[in-house]
BAMARKE-282377 format. One line per 2 residues: for each residue x, y, z of C-alpha. Coordinates in steps of 0.2 Angstrom, whole numbers. Layout:
# BAMARKE-282377
X/Y/Z ~ ...
//
This chain:
# BAMARKE-282377
-567/6/-136 ~ -563/-13/-133
-549/-25/-139 ~ -550/-42/-145
-538/-56/-137 ~ -530/-65/-150
-523/-84/-147 ~ -509/-91/-159
-502/-84/-175 ~ -515/-75/-187
-508/-85/-202 ~ -508/-103/-203
-494/-104/-212 ~ -484/-99/-199
-490/-111/-187 ~ -485/-126/-201
-466/-118/-202 ~ -466/-119/-180
-469/-138/-182 ~ -456/-142/-198
-442/-130/-187 ~ -446/-141/-171
-445/-159/-181 ~ -429/-152/-188
-421/-148/-170 ~ -427/-165/-164
-419/-175/-178 ~ -403/-164/-176
-402/-168/-156 ~ -405/-186/-161
-391/-185/-172 ~ -379/-177/-162
-384/-189/-148 ~ -382/-203/-159
-364/-199/-165 ~ -359/-195/-146
-363/-212/-142 ~ -356/-221/-157
-339/-212/-152 ~ -338/-216/-133
-343/-234/-139 ~ -328/-235/-150
-316/-226/-137 ~ -323/-240/-126
-320/-254/-139 ~ -302/-247/-145
-297/-247/-124 ~ -305/-264/-122
-297/-271/-137 ~ -279/-265/-133
-281/-273/-115 ~ -285/-287/-123
-271/-287/-135 ~ -258/-282/-120
-264/-295/-109 ~ -261/-308/-123
-246/-300/-126 ~ -239/-302/-108
-242/-320/-105 ~ -234/-324/-123
-219/-315/-116 ~ -220/-326/-101
-219/-342/-111 ~ -207/-335/-123
-197/-332/-106 ~ -199/-350/-101
-194/-357/-118 ~ -179/-346/-119
-173/-352/-103 ~ -175/-369/-106
-165/-368/-124 ~ -152/-357/-112
-152/-373/-100 ~ -153/-386/-113
-140/-380/-125 ~ -141/-386/-143
-161/-391/-141 ~ -170/-378/-151
-187/-374/-147 ~ -203/-367/-157
-218/-359/-151 ~ -234/-350/-156
-229/-330/-151 ~ -243/-317/-150
-233/-301/-154 ~ -250/-288/-156
-255/-280/-172 ~ -240/-269/-172
-226/-285/-167 ~ -211/-283/-156
-193/-281/-159 ~ -177/-288/-153
-163/-277/-146 ~ -146/-282/-143
-139/-269/-132 ~ -153/-260/-119
-144/-264/-104 ~ -128/-268/-94
-126/-280/-78 ~ -107/-277/-69
-103/-291/-56 ~ -91/-288/-43
-82/-299/-30 ~ -67/-308/-23
-59/-310/-41 ~ -73/-305/-52
-76/-291/-60 ~ -86/-293/-76
-98/-283/-87 ~ -111/-291/-96
-122/-283/-110 ~ -141/-287/-109
-151/-285/-123 ~ -171/-287/-125
-187/-292/-133 ~ -199/-275/-131
-217/-274/-137 ~ -226/-255/-135
-245/-254/-137 ~ -255/-239/-144
-256/-231/-128 ~ -238/-232/-123
-235/-246/-113 ~ -221/-257/-115
-221/-274/-112 ~ -202/-280/-110
-190/-296/-108 ~ -173/-294/-101
-161/-306/-95 ~ -174/-319/-90
-187/-305/-82 ~ -204/-299/-89
-210/-281/-85 ~ -224/-269/-89
-222/-252/-90 ~ -232/-236/-89
-226/-221/-88 ~ -216/-219/-72
-222/-236/-65 ~ -218/-254/-67
-225/-271/-64 ~ -216/-287/-62
-224/-300/-73 ~ -211/-314/-70
-196/-313/-62 ~ -178/-314/-69
-168/-331/-70 ~ -156/-325/-56
-159/-339/-41 ~ -152/-339/-24
-151/-354/-13 ~ -151/-350/5
-145/-367/11 ~ -130/-368/-1
-127/-349/-2 ~ -124/-348/-18
-131/-336/-32 ~ -133/-341/-49
-134/-327/-61 ~ -138/-334/-79
-139/-318/-90 ~ -150/-323/-108
-148/-310/-121 ~ -152/-311/-142
-142/-312/-156 ~ -147/-298/-168
-161/-284/-169 ~ -175/-288/-178
-195/-287/-179 ~ -205/-301/-172
-223/-304/-178 ~ -237/-315/-174
-234/-333/-176 ~ -222/-346/-175
-205/-341/-167 ~ -188/-350/-168
-177/-351/-153 ~ -160/-357/-155
-145/-358/-143 ~ -132/-347/-151
-118/-349/-137 ~ -112/-346/-120
-97/-335/-114 ~ -91/-332/-104
-94/-345/-87 ~ -89/-345/-71
-93/-360/-60 ~ -92/-360/-43
-82/-345/-40 ~ -77/-344/-21
-82/-327/-12 ~ -85/-333/4
-83/-318/16 ~ -86/-305/3
-98/-293/-4 ~ -105/-297/-21
-110/-282/-30 ~ -122/-281/-44
-122/-264/-55 ~ -138/-264/-68
-139/-250/-79 ~ -155/-252/-91
-171/-245/-97 ~ -180/-257/-86
-170/-251/-70 ~ -187/-248/-61
-191/-268/-64 ~ -172/-273/-56
-176/-263/-42 ~ -193/-272/-39
-185/-288/-40 ~ -172/-286/-29
-183/-278/-14 ~ -194/-293/-17
-183/-306/-18 ~ -168/-301/-7
-176/-288/4 ~ -172/-269/1
-157/-269/13 ~ -148/-275/-2
-155/-263/-16 ~ -140/-250/-11
-144/-235/-23 ~ -157/-231/-39
-152/-215/-50 ~ -161/-209/-66
-148/-207/-78 ~ -148/-198/-94
-160/-202/-106 ~ -171/-218/-105
-161/-228/-94 ~ -157/-231/-74
-144/-236/-61 ~ -148/-249/-50
-133/-256/-35 ~ -137/-271/-26
-125/-278/-13 ~ -127/-296/-7
-116/-305/5 ~ -113/-299/23
-99/-287/26 ~ -87/-291/43
-71/-284/46 ~ -60/-299/52
-43/-295/50 ~ -45/-278/49
-40/-272/64 ~ -25/-286/68
-14/-270/68 ~ -14/-252/75
-15/-244/57 ~ -22/-251/39
-21/-239/24 ~ -24/-242/7
-12/-232/1 ~ 6/-239/-2
15/-225/7 ~ -1/-221/17
8/-218/36 ~ 19/-205/41
26/-203/58 ~ 32/-186/55
49/-187/55 ~ 51/-195/72
62/-211/73 ~ 47/-219/84
33/-226/75 ~ 19/-238/77
22/-255/74 ~ 12/-268/64
7/-256/50 ~ -4/-264/35
-2/-253/20 ~ -8/-256/3
-22/-264/11 ~ -40/-260/4
-56/-265/14 ~ -73/-261/10
-81/-243/9 ~ -96/-242/19
-102/-224/13 ~ -119/-233/5
-123/-243/21 ~ -122/-225/32
-133/-216/21 ~ -145/-230/20
-144/-229/39 ~ -148/-211/37
-162/-212/27 ~ -170/-227/36
-169/-218/52 ~ -173/-201/46
-189/-194/53 ~ -193/-212/62
-203/-213/76 ~ -196/-227/85
-178/-218/83 ~ -173/-207/97
-168/-190/92 ~ -153/-184/99
-158/-167/102 ~ -171/-173/115
-159/-184/124 ~ -151/-181/140
-132/-186/145 ~ -135/-204/152
-141/-214/137 ~ -144/-232/137
-145/-247/124 ~ -155/-239/110
-153/-230/92 ~ -152/-213/93
-152/-200/77 ~ -144/-184/75
-149/-173/59 ~ -134/-162/58
-117/-160/67 ~ -115/-165/85
-104/-156/97 ~ -98/-164/113
-95/-150/129 ~ -100/-161/143
-100/-179/150 ~ -112/-191/140
-113/-208/144 ~ -120/-224/137
-124/-237/149 ~ -126/-253/138
-134/-265/151 ~ -148/-271/139
-136/-273/121 ~ -129/-263/110
-131/-243/106 ~ -130/-234/89
-129/-216/87 ~ -131/-210/68
-126/-193/63 ~ -130/-184/47
-116/-173/49 ~ -99/-172/60
-94/-176/76 ~ -86/-165/87
-77/-167/103 ~ -71/-152/113
-71/-156/131 ~ -81/-169/142
-84/-184/132 ~ -92/-199/125
-90/-215/137 ~ -97/-232/138
-101/-242/151 ~ -103/-261/145
-106/-266/163 ~ -96/-283/160
-104/-287/143 ~ -97/-287/125
-111/-276/121 ~ -103/-259/111
-107/-241/105 ~ -107/-240/85
-108/-222/78 ~ -110/-218/61
-106/-202/53 ~ -109/-195/37
-95/-181/38 ~ -79/-177/48
-75/-181/67 ~ -62/-168/76
-57/-172/94 ~ -49/-158/101
-51/-161/118 ~ -61/-174/129
-62/-190/130 ~ -72/-205/118
-67/-220/130 ~ -74/-237/138
-75/-239/157 ~ -73/-257/153
-55/-252/144 ~ -59/-262/129
-56/-254/111 ~ -70/-266/105
-84/-257/116 ~ -83/-240/104
-84/-244/85 ~ -83/-226/75
-88/-229/57 ~ -86/-216/42
-89/-212/22 ~ -74/-213/10
-74/-193/13 ~ -73/-193/32
-59/-184/39 ~ -53/-188/55
-42/-178/67 ~ -35/-178/85
-26/-163/93 ~ -26/-168/110
-39/-180/119 ~ -42/-196/122
-51/-210/110 ~ -50/-227/113
-59/-239/101 ~ -58/-242/80
-59/-230/69 ~ -66/-238/49
-67/-227/36 ~ -58/-234/22
-57/-225/6 ~ -49/-230/-11
-50/-212/-18 ~ -45/-202/-5
-42/-184/-13 ~ -27/-178/-1
-37/-164/8 ~ -41/-166/28
-55/-152/29 ~ -51/-152/49
-35/-152/52 ~ -28/-137/47
-11/-142/38 ~ 3/-151/47
-3/-169/41 ~ 6/-172/23
11/-189/20 ~ 21/-190/5
11/-189/-13 ~ -4/-194/-3
-7/-175/3 ~ -15/-171/18
-18/-187/28 ~ -36/-195/30
-33/-196/50 ~ -21/-186/57
-16/-186/75 ~ -5/-172/82
-3/-161/100 ~ 0/-176/109
-17/-186/110 ~ -18/-203/118
-25/-215/107 ~ -28/-233/111
-37/-245/97 ~ -34/-247/77
-37/-235/63 ~ -42/-241/45
-43/-228/33 ~ -34/-221/15
-19/-214/25 ~ -14/-209/43
-1/-197/50 ~ 4/-196/67
16/-183/75 ~ 29/-192/86
25/-212/87 ~ 24/-219/104
18/-234/110 ~ 24/-252/103
9/-255/92 ~ 6/-273/100
0/-272/118 ~ -10/-255/126
-4/-261/145 ~ 13/-267/140
18/-248/135 ~ 9/-232/135
24/-224/133 ~ 21/-210/148
41/-207/147 ~ 40/-202/129
36/-182/133 ~ 30/-173/118
25/-189/108 ~ 7/-195/107
2/-210/116 ~ -2/-224/100
-6/-240/106 ~ -14/-255/99
-27/-267/109 ~ -22/-285/107
-39/-289/109 ~ -43/-283/93
-33/-299/85 ~ -45/-307/74
-59/-298/79 ~ -71/-293/65
-87/-284/69 ~ -101/-281/57
-103/-266/49 ~ -122/-265/51
-131/-263/69 ~ -139/-278/75
-154/-272/81 ~ -172/-268/68
-158/-270/52 ~ -162/-284/39
-146/-290/34 ~ -142/-296/15
-139/-314/13 ~ -123/-322/12
-114/-328/-1 ~ -101/-343/-2
-102/-348/-23 ~ -104/-336/-36
-110/-345/-54 ~ -111/-332/-69
-115/-337/-87 ~ -122/-329/-102
-132/-335/-114 ~ -134/-328/-132
-151/-335/-142 ~ -157/-331/-159
-176/-328/-158 ~ -184/-326/-174
-200/-330/-185 ~ -201/-344/-195
//
C-alpha cells in the first residue's frame, strides 16, 4: 500500500488567503515603521528647535545686559532694542536675591531682581545684577559676567547692582529700557587694610560662585550653602587680612569686661578691652579642606619628632607627650589640626636658626597645655603663632607658652570646654582663654575674654620683670617685639591670597524694562 505526497494546500482558495494575509502584514509593518520614524523625527525637530530658541534667547539676554549697563551708566538716556524672549516669553522679578556688603563703616544689604526665561526642557536663562547664566538641573554655565569690577592697580572694587522696577511679562519684540533711579551710592569708601565681605543669597548662587572663582580665585569663596527652597548662599571675602596692632598689648578682648585676674591685685598691664578683631574660623576650615587628603602635605601621624619647614596636617586631635622640634632653616612651617591640641609633657619647640621664620598652628577645636612647653629657641614670641576658631577654648594649667594666640570671637557662649571651671569673668561666664596653676606665658592673647589666676609680669617687657619673686602667681609677660607686628593670617606657601582693596564703590541702579 503506497502513500501519495501532497505539496501545498489541496484547496486553491487557501493559497489566495495566505497571499492576502502576507500583504496585510507587510503593509502593517511599513505603517508601524513609518509612524516610528515620524515620531523620532518629530522629537529631533522639537529638540533642535528648542536648542535654537535657547541660543537666540541667550544672545538676546547678553545684549539686554549690555544695554541695561549703558542705561545705568548714562542715567537719563533710555535705550530700545529688539528682544527675543522665545515663544513663551520672559518675566521680570523684583526680588530674587540679596547681596550684603560688609567692610569698615559699611554694612549694606541690597535687593536684586532678575529677568528670567524658562524653556520647555526646564532650563533657565536668567539676568541678575549684570550677569547672565544658564541653569540646567544642578549645572550652571556663565554666559556673561556681572557688572562687578576689580582694579588690582588701583585696588578698587566697583559694585554697581542693576535691578528691575516691577514684575511683568516680556514678549519678543521691541523693549524699552529706562533709568528709574540710583539709591544708595557710596563713592570711594576707604576700606584700606580691611576685609570686604560679600554675602549673596540668590536663586542663581551657583553662577555667582562660578564668577568669583574665575574672576578673583577660589581662595576668596569662603562658603557655599544650599538653602531651603530654590535659593543658596555664597560668602566671598576680598582684601588681605593682617593683624597689625592686635598684639600691641599682652591681652586684647572683644568683651568690654572680658578680662579678670581672679581677685589678685596684680594685673597684666596694657589690656585692650572691647576691641574686636576679625574672626578666622572660615580661614581655618578652608585650610582643613585644602590639605585633607592632599598628597603634597605631610601627614602628622607619619612624621618623626624632628620636623622642618613644611606643611603638616593632622586629621584628629594632636597630643604631645615627647619633645617635638621644628627646625625652620628653609622657611616657615605650618601645622593644621582638624581637632584639638593637647600638650601634656615634653613640648613643641621652634629653632628659627637666627631667621624670622615662624611656626603657624591652626586648630579647629580646643587647646590645652597642662605641662611641657610650647616655646621658641630664638626667644621671640613672633616665632610661634597659634590660630583658632571663634569657638576655641584655650587653657593653661601649668607649662610654658611663648608666642601669640589669635582666636577672636564676637559671639562667645561663656563655656570653656577644657578649663573645668574656675575661669569665671563676671557676666561673660567662663573666659575663652583661661590661665591657672602658675603657667609661664610670654607673648599676647587675642580672644573674647581672658582669665588669669594671679597676674604677674608688667605687661610691657618680658626681659624686664618675669616676677620670679611672686611665688604662687603665674608669669604673664608681653613681648615688646610684638609692638606694631602684623603677621598675615594665611600661610605664605601654596596659598593664593584674595586681592587687596583700598576703595569700595557701591551703587544700586533701578531700571524700567518693558515692551513698547
